[in-house]
N, C-alpha and C positions, 0 to 999 in steps of 0.2 A: 237887792232881791232879784231884779230881772237878770243879773249876771249869773245868779246861781241856778236859774231854771234850765239854761242850755247845758251847764255842767252836769246837773243832776240827770237830765235826759240822756246825755251821752254815757254817763256812768251806768244807767240802768240798761241801755241798749247793749253796752259791752258785756255787762253781767249776764243779760238774757242770752246773748249770742254765745257766750262760753259755756253756759249751762246746756244749751241746745246742742252744741258741738260735742260736748262730753257724753250726753245722752245718745247721740247718733253714733259716736265711736263705740260706745258700750254695746250697742245693739249689733254692730258689724264685726266686732273683735271675735277672732276665732276662739272656739272652746278649747281650753288647756286640756290636753289628754296625756295619759301617762306614756313614758318613753318605752317604745317597743324595740327590742334588740333582735339581731340576726346573727346567727353563727354559721360558719361554713366549715364542715369537718371539724367541729368542736373549737374553732377559733373565731373570735369576733370578726364580723364583716362590717366595715365602716362604710357609710354612705355619705355623700356630700350634703344631703338633706335628711332630716329625721324621716322615719317611716310614718306615713300619713294613712290613717284608716277612715274609710267612708263606707257606710252601710255594711259593715262587717268585713270589708275587703281591705287588706294592707297593701299599700302602693310604695314602691321603691324606684330609685333611679334606674332607668333601663340600661344604660351603658355600664354601670358599675356591676349590676347583677349579671348581665350577659358576659362581660369580660371575666368576671370571677368564676362562672361556670363553663369557661372555654369557648365562649361565642363572641359575637359583636352585635352592636345595636346602632342604628343610624336614623335620624330624623329627617323626613322629607317635608320641607315646609310648603312645597307647592301643592301637595295632595293631603297634607296634614296627617301623615302616618308614620309609624315607627317600623322599621325592618329589623327583625332579630334573626340572626343566622348562626349556624354552627356546622362546622366540618363539611362544607360544600354539599351536604345532603339534607339540611334542614333550614327552612326559611318560613318565618311568620311574619306577615304584614298586618298590623292592627291600625285601625283608624281612630282618630280622635272623636270622642263622643259617640262611638258606634260599636256595637257588638259584632258587626260584620267584619270578617277578616279573610285572609288567604293563608293556608298552611300548605306549603309545597305546591303552590299553584291551584289548590282546590278551595272553594268557598266553604267557609265554616262560620260558626258563631262562637264567640268568646264570652266567658262569664262576666267580664268587666272590661270596659274600654280603657285605653291609656288616657292619661291627663297630662296636659302641659302646665308648667309653672315657669317662673322666670328663670331662663337659662337651663331648664331640664325637662325631660319627659319621665313621667312616672307610670310604671306598669304594675299590674296585679302581681304581687310577689309569688304567691303560692302557684298560681297557673303557669306563669312564665318559667319559674324554677323547675317545675315538673316537666314541662315541655322540653327544657334543655337537659333533662335526665336526672335531676336531683330528686332525692326522697326528702319530703318535707314533713316535719312534725312541729307541733306547737306546744310549749310549756306554759300553761296559764298562771302558774305561781310566779315565774320569773318574767312573763310577758316576752318570751323569746321564741322566735322561729328557728329551728335548727334544720339546716340544709346538709345532706350527706351526698357526696358524689365522688367518683374516682376521677382524679384530675391527671390527664395524660400530658406529659410535657415533652 
């Protein structure tokens, strides 16, 4: 009987720990959301990460969006900002966790700050697409953002 007590205590501890871990994971697991699509000139635009929505704002990969719209994007890890540029006459620097930004050297406020994830910087899709010259519409039925822009090659 004395040998069974430590084994029972060990089993109870393991079961309690696994239940607590499962409960903790369930609380921190992200909410599953419906897949949002993006098209560019009526063709699907693929991003390395799914579109993420937070507080009604759709976020996408900064580099993928900028390049698709004829621009560039670069992350500056020293000052935690993303620089989006196009045609040597447009530059937007947005700072992580801040609505403070610079557009062509002038201080402005942006509606939503960029977010960093593992290996990527996410920017507000509609705001940045419009800044780069795209016309943006949203189809609620298909959960699709449609971007229209003349692409000069």
